[in-house]
C-alpha positions in Angstrom: 0.0 0.2 0.0 1.5 3.7 -0.9 2.5 5.5 2.0 -0.5 8.3 0.8 -3.6 6.1 0.8 -1.7 4.8 4.5 -1.7 8.3 5.7 -5.5 8.9 4.3 -6.6 6.1 6.1 -4.5 6.6 9.3 -6.3 10.9 9.3 -9.9 9.5 8.5 -9.6 7.4 12.4 -8.0 10.5 14.2 -10.8 12.9 12.1 -13.1 10.6 14.1 -12.1 10.1 17.3 -11.7 13.8 17.7 -8.2 13.8 17.5 -8.1 17.0 15.5 -3.9 17.8 15.6 -3.0 14.5 14.2 -5.1 14.5 11.8 -3.9 17.9 10.6 -0.1 16.4 11.6 -1.3 13.2 8.5 -2.3 15.2 6.2 0.7 17.6 5.8 2.1 14.5 4.7 0.1 13.5 2.5 0.4 16.3 0.9 4.4 16.5 1.0 4.6 12.9 -0.6 4.5 12.4 -4.0 2.7 9.3 -4.4 -0.6 10.6 -4.4 -2.8 9.8 -6.8 -5.8 11.0 -8.3 -8.1 8.7 -6.5 -6.8 9.8 -4.0 -8.2 13.9 -4.2 -11.5 13.7 -3.2 -10.6 11.9 0.1 -7.9 14.4 0.6 -10.4 17.2 0.4 -12.6 16.6 2.2 -10.8 15.2 4.7 -9.3 18.9 5.1 -12.0 20.5 4.8 -13.4 18.3 8.1 -10.2 19.4 10.2 -11.5 23.1 9.9 -12.1 24.6 13.1 -13.6 27.0 11.3 -17.1 26.7 10.2 -16.9 29.7 7.6 -13.4 27.7 6.6 -15.0 24.6 6.2 -17.3 25.0 4.3 -15.6 27.2 1.5 -13.4 23.8 1.7 -16.1 21.7 1.2 -16.8 24.0 -1.9 -14.0 23.8 -4.2 -14.1 20.2 -3.1 -16.9 19.8 -5.2 -15.9 22.8 -7.8 -13.1 20.6 -8.6 -15.1 16.3 -8.0 -17.1 15.2 -10.4 -20.5 15.2 -9.0 -20.3 11.7 -9.0 -18.1 11.2 -6.4 -19.4 10.4 -3.1 -17.3 12.6 -1.3 -19.0 15.7 -3.5 -22.4 14.2 -2.8 -21.8 14.8 1.0 -20.4 17.6 0.7 -23.3 18.3 -1.4 -25.8 17.4 1.0 -23.9 19.9 4.2 -23.9 22.9 2.1 -28.0 22.3 1.4 -28.2 21.4 5.2 -26.3 24.6 6.1 -28.4 26.6 3.8 -31.3 25.1 5.1 -30.3 26.9 8.8 -29.5 30.1 7.6 -33.1 30.0 6.1 -34.4 28.6 9.0 -32.8 31.1 11.4 -33.7 34.0 9.0 -37.2 33.1 9.2 -37.2 32.7 12.7 -36.0 36.3 13.3 -38.3 37.6 11.1 -41.5 35.6 12.8 -40.0 37.2 16.2 -40.4 40.5 14.3 -43.4 39.7 13.6 -44.7 38.5 16.3 -44.7 41.9 18.5 -46.0 44.1 16.1 -49.1 41.9 16.1 -49.0 41.6 19.8 -49.1 45.5 19.3 -52.5 45.0 17.0 -54.1 43.2 19.4 -53.7 45.5 22.3 -55.1 48.2 20.3 -58.0 46.2 19.4 -58.4 45.3 22.6 -58.6 48.8 23.7 -61.1 49.5 21.4 -63.2 47.1 22.0 -63.0 47.6 25.3 -64.1 50.8 25.0 -67.0 50.1 21.9 -68.1 48.0 25.3 -68.0 50.4 27.8 -70.2 53.6 25.4 -72.9 50.5 24.5 -73.3 49.5 28.5 -73.2 53.9 29.8 -76.5 54.2 26.9 -77.4 51.2 28.2 -78.3 52.3 31.9 -79.9 55.7 30.3 -82.8 53.2 28.5 -85.7 51.6 29.9 -86.6 49.1 26.7 -86.8 45.5 27.9 -83.3 43.5 26.7 -84.4 39.7 25.7 -82.2 37.1 26.8 -79.5 35.9 24.3 -78.0 32.4 24.7 -74.4 31.8 25.8 -72.1 31.0 23.1 -71.0 27.2 22.3 -67.8 26.9 23.8 -65.3 26.3 21.2 -62.0 23.8 22.3 -58.8 26.5 22.2 -55.3 25.4 21.0 -52.8 26.3 23.2 -50.3 29.7 21.3 -47.3 30.5 22.2 -45.9 33.6 22.0 -41.7 33.1 21.1 -40.4 35.9 23.2 -36.7 35.3 22.6 -33.9 36.9 21.7 -31.2 36.5 18.9 -27.4 36.6 19.0 -24.5 36.0 17.3 -23.6 32.1 16.4 -20.4 33.6 15.9 -19.0 35.1 19.4 -20.9 32.2 21.5 -19.5 29.2 20.0 -17.7 26.7 22.1 -15.6 24.3 20.0 -14.0 20.6 21.9 -13.6 16.9 20.2 -16.5 16.1 20.5 -18.6 19.3 18.5 -19.6 22.7 17.7 -21.7 24.0 20.3 -23.1 27.6 19.3 -25.8 29.5 21.2 -28.2 31.9 18.5 -31.1 32.7 21.5 -31.9 33.4 24.4 -35.4 33.3 25.9 -35.4 35.6 29.2 -38.5 34.6 31.8 -40.0 31.9 29.3 -43.8 31.6 30.2 -44.1 28.7 26.8 -42.1 26.1 28.6 -43.7 22.3 28.8 -43.3 18.6 31.0 -41.9 17.0 27.9 -43.1 13.6 28.9 -46.8 15.3 29.3 -47.4 18.4 27.0 -48.5 20.2 30.5 -48.1 24.1 30.1 -45.3 24.6 33.5 -44.9 27.1 36.0 -41.5 27.8 37.8 -41.3 27.5 41.5 -42.6 30.9 43.6 -39.1 33.5 42.9 -37.8 31.7 39.9 -37.7 32.1 36.4 -37.3 29.5 33.4 -34.4 30.7 31.5 -34.1 29.5 27.8 -31.0 28.6 25.7 -30.8 28.0 21.4 -27.7 25.5 21.2 -26.8 24.7 17.4 -24.7 20.9 18.2 -22.2 20.2 14.7 -21.3 16.5 14.8 -17.6 16.6 14.7 -16.4 12.9 16.2 -18.6 9.7 15.1 -22.0 9.4 16.1 -22.8 11.8 18.2 -26.6 10.6 19.6 -26.7 12.4 23.4 -25.6 15.7 21.4 -24.3 17.9 23.0 -22.1 15.2 23.9 -20.9 17.5 26.6 -21.9 17.9 30.0 -24.3 21.6 30.6 -24.5 23.9 33.1 -25.7 27.7 33.4 -23.2 29.8 35.7 -24.9 32.5 37.5 -23.8 36.1 38.7 -23.3 34.5 42.4 -20.9 31.3 40.7 -24.2 29.3 41.2 -24.2 26.2 38.4 -27.4 25.4 37.4 -27.5 22.0 35.7 -30.3 21.9 32.4 -34.4 20.8 33.3 -34.1 17.7 30.7 -37.5 17.1 31.8 -38.7 19.8 30.2 -39.6 20.4 26.9 -40.8 24.5 25.2 -44.4 24.4 23.8 -43.8 24.4 19.6 -40.5 23.6 19.9 -38.0 20.8 19.2 -35.3 19.2 20.9 -31.7 18.1 19.9 -31.2 14.6 17.8 -28.8 12.0 16.8 -26.2 13.3 14.2 -23.2 11.8 12.6 -19.8 13.7 11.8 -20.2 16.8 10.5 -24.2 17.1 10.4 -26.5 20.1 12.5 -28.6 19.7 14.5 -30.7 22.5 16.5 -32.9 22.7 20.1 -33.0 24.6 23.6 -31.9 23.9 27.1 -34.2 25.2 30.0 -32.8 25.6 33.3 -34.6 27.1 36.2 -33.0 30.1 38.3 -33.9 32.9 40.6 -36.3 36.0 39.5 -32.7 38.1 41.5 -30.0 36.2 39.4 -28.4 36.6 36.1 -27.0 34.5 34.0 -23.0 35.1 33.4 -22.2 32.2 30.8 -23.2 28.7 30.0 -20.2 26.4 31.0 -19.0 23.0 28.8 -17.3 20.0 30.5 -16.5 17.2 29.1 -18.5 13.9 30.4 -15.2 12.0 30.2 -13.2 14.2 32.3 -10.2 13.2 31.0 -11.3 14.3 27.4 -11.0 18.2 27.1 -11.1 20.7 29.5 -14.2 22.8 30.2 -14.6 25.9 28.0 -16.9 28.9 28.6 -18.9 30.6 26.8 -20.7 33.6 28.1 -23.8 35.5 28.2 -23.0 38.6 29.2 -25.6 41.2 27.5 -27.6 38.5 26.0 -31.2 39.1 27.8 
């Protein structure tokens, strides 16, 4: 077996294990070797993209792969799937931000309607009290089942400024919902209220798997650091109404979802702390929430 092929196999194994420095070293040896064949180029371009820390650089290299490799090549097809997923995520994020703006405008519109209707009813009541005409009783309107409406009061964050990288993946905090009023029980779907003196604090996260198969994203332990140095773990038994949670993904794929904390009303969230489930895997890191709602 030629040295380049062997190094590509070793780099692929290192990437699967999450040891990116070793994968980069092996790929550098492949670039420096003289026995690289045209058949090896698609895999080399794919691995070059996957070992990049910066998402933009990784996507740029995937576009380069598509431009240089036939569309029928498996690596070109995988690169196209990732780029399509990235475009879909960006479009969904823009749509969510537009929906939040629309919801705020609708809230003000409904408030104006309520005030207007209230004024009309007061006027009718005043006029009715001055009249001696008998009023015919009206049959009560039949009650119709109501569908719960969950108001999205979250605020968008800059993902690039709220990013944490570790061997198992890349975690970004994209939205924050302080004092959320749409928290439900994960099992029953019942709308819940926090305990007296507390509030629900929700963070929307995006997780990109960077190590084999991530069947328990975000593949790390999370905690919310408060301004009194208290660390609060997320409530795994809670969801946000109308939202979905994180799902299992494989290397290079992205999943999104909400994590929910119950914190005191008087406390302020300072950072999201990320630590390894295996304490030897990586040093704990912190994603600042200073300035978030």
